[in-house]
N, C-alpha and C positions, 0 to 999 in steps of 0.2 A: 222358240219352237212351239208348235201346236200342242205337243205332249205336255209341256210345262203348264199350259193353260188348263188342260184336261185334269192334271194332277191337282192343281190349285182348286179347280171347281169341285173335284171329288172331296178334298179336305173340307171345303166350306159345307158341303152336304153332310159329311161325316160329323162335323161339329154340331150341326143342327140336329141330326137324328140321334147321335150318341149322348150329347150333353145339353140338348135343348137350348143352344146359344147361337147367336148370329155373329158372324165375323165377315169382314170385307175380304174379297179375293186378293186385293192388293197387299193385305197385311200378312199373307202367307209367305214365309221365307223359304225359298227353294233354290238350290244351287247344284252344280255338277259335283258328283261324288269324287272325293279325293282319290288319286291313283292307287294309294296304298290300301284302299278300302274296297270291299266288294259292293258293286252297285253302279247305277247310272245317274240317279238323282238323289239328293239328300234334302229332307225336310227338317228344318230346325223346329224342334218340339217345344222348347222352353216357353215361347210366347203364348202357347196354348194351355199351359198348366192352370192358369187362373180360371179357365172355363171348364176344364176337365176335372179339377179338384183331385187329381191323382198325381203320382210321381212320374218322372219323365219316361221310364221304361214301360210302365203300364199304359200311359197315354200313347206312346209310340206303337205299342202292340195293338191297341184299340184301332188306331188310325190305319196301321198296316193291313190288318184283317179286312177293314172296311174297303180300303182302296183296292185291294187285290180282287175283291168281288165286284166292285163298282167300275173298275177301270181294267178291261181285259188286256190292255197292253202291259200291265204290271204282272210279272210272273212270280217274283219272290220279294221278300223284304227282310230287313235285319235292323234291330234296334241296338245302338251303342250309345249308352248314356242318354243324352238329350237329342240324339240325331236318329232319324228314321231314314235308312238307306233303301231305296227302291231299285229293284233290278227289272229291266224291261225284257219282254219275251223275245226269243229268236225270231218268231213270226213278225214281230214289229220291225226288227232291224232289216229283215229280208224284204218287207214291204217298202221300207224307205230305200233300200238298194235298188229295187225295181223302179222306183220313182226317179231316183237321181241319175241312173245310167241313161235315162231318156232325155236328160237336160244337160246339154253341153255348156250352158250358161249358169250352172249351179254356183250359187254364191253371189252372182251379179244381178243387180236390179236395173232394169232398163228405164230410162227417163222418158217422159212424154212432154208435150208442149206446155203443160201446166206445172212441170217440175221446177223447183227452185233453181235459179241461175247463180252459180258460184264462179267468181273470177279469181284465178290464181296467178300471181305474179312471181316469176322466178328468173334467174340468170343475172339480169342487171349488170352487164359488163361495161367496162370503160373502153373507149376507142383509142386508148394509148398503149395497149398491151394485149397479148394473146390470152386466151382462157387458160387457167391453171388448175391445180388440184382442188383448191378451195371452190372454184367455180363448178368443178365436177360434182362436188357434194351438193351444192345449191341446185344445180340443174337436175340431178338424179332425184333429190328429195321433192322438188317441185313437180317434176313430170310424174313421179310415182303418186304423189298426193292428188294430182289431177285425175288419175285413173281410179284411185280409191274413192274419191268423192263421186266420180261418175258411176262406179260400181254400187254406190249407195243410192242410186236413183236420181241424181242431180244432173242438170245441164251444166256444162263446164266451158269456160272460156279461158284459154291459156294465154297469158300476156307477158311481155318483156318490156322493160324500160331501159333503153340504151343511154348511158351517160356519155354523151358526145360533145359536151361543152365544159368549159372551166379551165382553171389554171393548169391542171395536169395534162389536158389535151394540148394546150399551147406549148408545154414543155417539149413534147415530141415534135410538134410542128417547127418550133424554133431550132431544135437540134438538127432536124433534117435540112432546114434552110441553111444553117451554118456549115454543116459537115456532111450533108448527104450526097453532094456532087451529082445530083440528078438521079440517084438510084431509084429503081422501081421494082416491084415484084418480078416483072418479066426480065429485067436486066440482071437481077441477082439470083433468080430461081428460088426465091423465098416466098412463103405465104405472106400475104399483105399484113396480117396482124403481127406476125413475127418481125417483119421489117420495121414496122412502126414501133414495136416494143423495144427493138434494139436502140432506137433513138431516144426513147424515154430513159433507158439506162445510161445512154451517152450524156444526156442532159445532167443527170445526177452526178456522174463522174466529173464533168467539167465544173459543175456548181461547187462540188466539194474542193476541187483544186483552187477555185477562186476564194472560197472561205479560208482555206489554209494560208494562202498568200496574204489575205487581209489581216488574219490573226497574227501572222509573222511580222506584219508591219505595225503591230501594236493595238489593233482593234480587239474588242471582246467578241466572244462567239455571237452574241445577240447583235452587236453592231455589224459584224461581218455578214450575217444573214440578211440584215436590213439593207446593207449597202452593196450587195452583190450586183454588178452590172447585168449579169445573165438573168437573174431573177427579175430585175427591173424591166428588162426587155420582154420577158414572158408576161408580166403584168400589163405592159403596154400593148402587147399583141392581143391579150384578152379584151382590153377596152376597144381596140380596133375591130375585133371580131363582133363585139356587141354593137358597134356602130356600123356594121356591115361593110367594112373596108373591102373593096373588090379583090385586091391581091391576097389578103389574109383569108377571106372567105373562100376563094377559089382553091387555095392550098388546103384548107380545112375539108372542103368537099372531096378533093382528090384523095387525101390520106384516109378519110373515113371510108371511101369506096373500097380502098385496098383492105381495110380492116373487116368490113362487112363480108367481102368475098371470102376472107379467111375464116371468119366466124361460121359462115354457112357450111363450109367443109367440116369443121369441128362438130357442129351440131348434128350434121347428118351421120357422121361416124359414131357419135355418142347415142344416136337414136332418140333425140328429143326435138320437139318442134313447138311452134306458137301459132295461135289464131290471130293475134294482133300484136304489132310491135309499135311502141311509143318511143319518141325521141325527146330527150331533155331539151334539145334546142328548140323544140316546139312548145313543150309543156311549161317551161320556166316563164314564158311570157304570160301565159294564162295565170300562173301562180302569182306573178308580180302584180298583175292587175287586181287579183283578188286581195292581195295584201294591202295595196293602195286603197281599195274600196273599204277594207276593214279599218284602215287608218282614218279615213274620212268619217267612219261611223264610230270612231273612238274605241274600237275593239283592240287596236294596237296603238303604239305611241312612237313619236320621233324624238331622238336625242339631238343635242346641240350639234353633233358632228354630222347630222343629216341621216344617220342610220335608223332603221325601223326595227322595233322590238315588240315582243309580246311579254307581258308580265304574268307569270304563272304562279305567283305567290299563294293565291287563294286555293290553288290545286296542290299545294305542298311542294311545288317545284320552283326553279329559279327563273331568270329571264332568258328569252330565246331570241337571237338575232334572226331577222327575216330578210332585210335588205342591207347591204353594206353601205358605208359612207358614200362610195361612188355610184350607188344605185344598183350595183350588180347583185344577182340573186345567189342564195345558198341552197343546199340540198333540200332543206325544209320547204322553201318556196316552190321548188320544182315538184316536190311530192304533193303539195296542195293543188297545184295546177293539174298534175297527172290524175289525181283522184277525181277532180271535177270533170275532166274530159272523159274519163272512163264511165262515170255515171251518166254523162250526156249521151255517150255512144251505146251503152247497154243498160237494160233495166235490171241491175244487179241486186240480188238478195243478200249476198255475202261477198266480202272482199277479203282475200287471204294474201298476205305478203310473206314470201319465203325469203327471209333475210337473217343473217347471222346474229347471234345474241349480243354482239357488241353494239347493236343498234336498238336494244330494248328501250332505252330512254327516248330515242328519236321517235319511235312509233307511239309511245305513250303521249308524247307532246303532240304528234300529228293528229291523233284522235281528238285531243282537247281543242286544238286550233280549228279543225274542220267543224266541230260542234259549235264553237263560238261564232264561226262564219255563217251559221244557220243551216249547215248541211247535216241533217238528222242522222244520216247513215254513218257519219264519221265515228261516233262513239262505239259503233258495233264492228269496226274493222278487226280483223284477226292478224296478229303478228305471229307467224309460224317461226318461232325463234329456235335456231339450231346452233350447236357448238362448232368449234373450229376443227379442222382436220390437219394433221401434221404427218410428217414422215418419221421413221425411227431416228433420223438425224436431227430433227427439231423443226423450228419454225422457218417460214419462207418469207422473203422480202422482194417485192416486185422491183423497187427502185434499184436494188443492188444486183438484180438479175439472178437471184438465187431461188426462184420459184421452180416448181416442177410443172413443166408445160403439159397441158392436157393432151395435145397431139403426140408428144413424145411418150407420155405415159401409156396411152392407148396402143401405140405402136409396139412398145416394149412388152405390154401384156399379150399382144397377139403373137409376138415372137416366142414368148415363154410358153404360151398355149401350144404353139406349133412344136416346139422342142419336146415338151412333156408328152404330148399326144404321140409323137413319133417314137419316143423312148418306150412308152407303154404299149405301143402297137394298137392304139385305140381306133385308128382310122385305116387300118389295112384294107386294101380292096377299093378304096375311094379313088375317084379321079382327082387330079390336082385341083381342079376348080371346086369340086364338091368338098374336098378336104379344107381348102382355104376358107370357104364359107363357114364351116364348122369351127375352125380355129378362131375366127372372129366372134362367132356366137359364144364359144366357151370363154374367151378373153373378156368380152364385155359383160357376160353374165357374172364372171368372177368379180370384176370391178364393181358392178352395180350392187350385187348381193352383199359384198363385204362392207360397202358403205351404208347400205340401207338396213342391214340387220342390227346396227347399233342404234340405241335410243337417240333420236335426233337432238335431244336437249344436251347430250353429253359431248365433250370434246373427244376426238378419236385419233388414233394413230393408224395410218394406212400402210400395211406391209404387203407389197405386190406379190412376193413369193408365197406368203401364207394364204393369200386370197385365192390363188389358182390351184390349190391342192385338190385332188380328186376325192379325198377323204375328209371327214370332219364337217364342220358347219360352214360350208362354202357353196357358191353357186354351181361349180362344176359337179359337186356331189349330187345336188338336186337335179341338175340337167341329166346326169347319167342315170339317175333313178327313173326319170321320165322315159328316157331312151330304152331302158331295160324293160319297162312296161310295154312299150311299142314292140320290142323284140319278142316278148312273150306272145303277143297276138300274131306276129308274123310266123313264129314257129308253130302255133296252133293251126293257122291256116295252111301252112306247108304240110302238116300231118293230116289235113282234110277234116279237122275237128270243126263241127258246126257249133257256133256259139249262140245259145238261146238269147232271146230278147229279155226274158224274165227268169229269175231264179225260182225254183220250187220252194214254196213257203214252209214246207216241212223239213227242209234241209238242216242238218245239224251244223252249228257254227262253233269254232273254238273261241276261247277268250281273246286271242290275238286278232281274229277276224272281227269280233264284235268291237274291239278297241279301235280298229281301223274305221269301222262304221260310225262309231261315236265321233271320231274326228271329222269324217266326211259330213256328218249331220251338223257338227258344231261350226263348220266353216262359215256359213252366213252370219253367225253371231260374232265371229272374229272380224269379219269384214265390216260389220256395223260398228263394232267397238273401235276399229282402226280409223273409220271415218269420223267417229265422234271425238276422238282425242288427237286426230291428225298424226298417226304413227305408222309409217311403212314398216317399222321394226316389228310390229305385231304380226303383220302378214308374213314377213320374212322368217321369223322364228317359228311360226305355226307350220309353214310349208316345210321347213327343215325337220321339225318334229315328226311330221307326217312321212317324209321321205325316210327318215331313220326307222320309224315304226314299220313301214312297208318292207324295208330291206330285211328286218328281222323276220317278218312273216315269210318273205321270199325264201330265206335260207332254211326256215323250219318246215314249210309246207310245200308239197308237190303241187304244181298248178296244171300246166299243159300235159304233164305226164300222169296226173291223177287218174286212176282207173275208174273210180266211182263217177259216173257221168253227171249226177246232180251236184256233187261237191265240186267237180271240175268246172262246171258251168257257173256255179256261184262264185268261185274264186276268180274266174276270168272276168265276170261282171264287176267284182270288187276291185280288181286291177284297173278296170276302165274308170270306175268312180274315183279312185285315188288319182289316176292320171289326169282326170278333169280338174280336180282340186289343185294339183300341182301346176297344171298349165294356166288356170285362171289366177292362181296366186302369183305366179311368176309374171303373168301379163300385167298385174297391178304394179309390179316393180319395173316394168319396161324391159323385162328379160325374155328373150326367145328360148324355146326349148327344142332341141333337135330330135327328129324322129329316129335317127341312128347316131351312134356315138361310140 
């Protein structure tokens, strides 16, 4: 903030005039005053003792007196040990309020044509199953991150890499071919991704039956896995797909179309989208050619079994398989090709991968391999690593069909929001259509906020019931706070109260009102920090703290019914500024805020 620079400049001037010494403005240590202390900014005095030749209290008093005269925004000061606490004037805060209420984009920095271009990859689904709870966390983190990066003045490209090839895809295809009896999404009434996912589970069930029979016949578990006729058929199907066998390829295209149609419905419901979608079936070819080129240049090496590897010993890692014995690609090969295509398509300044922490090693290796292949941007890629999400019951397994489906979860959340809202009488007087829209807004707000408020690096347990509570650290509580602010304005208008564009600078402010202004003023700093460390949780928890602070103010202070016109006007403007912060903060999380609730 500008005031911080003014205070630092004043301290530099004070040191020169009081102690005849020169210090750099960057060396001045200034921070927000602790909540349990009186003041707005705190200057750390200890580093200045060597020039003042005085004790901390005397030095603090010297500087406080000087700053108070030199910087009119500072009204009072207090020295506690080696810390100089500065209290800003009410006039200063009211001036900021007048500035912020005119800016509906407060906290958001707009990009221009010369702004850095950041590409963010998220979602990365497989076309053998529907999206589940784990995908929800990935999508919500990625989408929120795209908005936070955008809010920090960057151009953003949102991308998705669809894993549409490989043995796991062939498992669903083979199961449908054997046991599908021609089923389609239309004939079954199922979403396409759900239908295909059923056959992925069916394959695993039949595969386990085969293994059990082979083990019963005297084979070891390892032998049973290797000799399974079903798995051999799946591997053969993959080879046929790579050879572009017409029958296999046609089945692959048809089943993928079913899945994509299902994904589109889920993404729309979730409120996320992409600017560009890449497909592994395209990118793995580019990656394979790059690996073979690296082989020719002796960046990689070939083993006797014809497989291609990278030796990472000099980087403190082990060896990495890049092409299998039969020449088929692995995930690493695909990611090399995808990276190359992306940098060919866009002049990217930064590439961010939103992928779970189980892939930390993968992305460490990817950065090294891209660098070895001569792609300078490889070593600068960012792996936005996040923890796993579970339910109170424990982990989920796609093969066994024990995952929490994203569509089912969102539908259950909407039903819960509907039941709770009706029980609490929140939407009395709404039409059915209006109410249904708010139910969805509340449900998805609850889901998104509950997931995003957690430090992304941590594993988390998602509790649907806890997430949708209208009290506590939840999305609905924040949404209700925003709706409450809009209600205050509607009531003021209904009473014929004219709301001034500016607060009178001589208006008195309570400590609670100043605290709200501190938070409004600090919002851009939080946005910048969230962009720097890639953390939607910083935004989420700041917005919750602001909503909580506002509700305390609301219960303690009359607003539209305040008889003093200048106080009433100031409080209404303060409500507007707080509403802007809540709305913009929730926007960065991809959460809508209802005008009424």
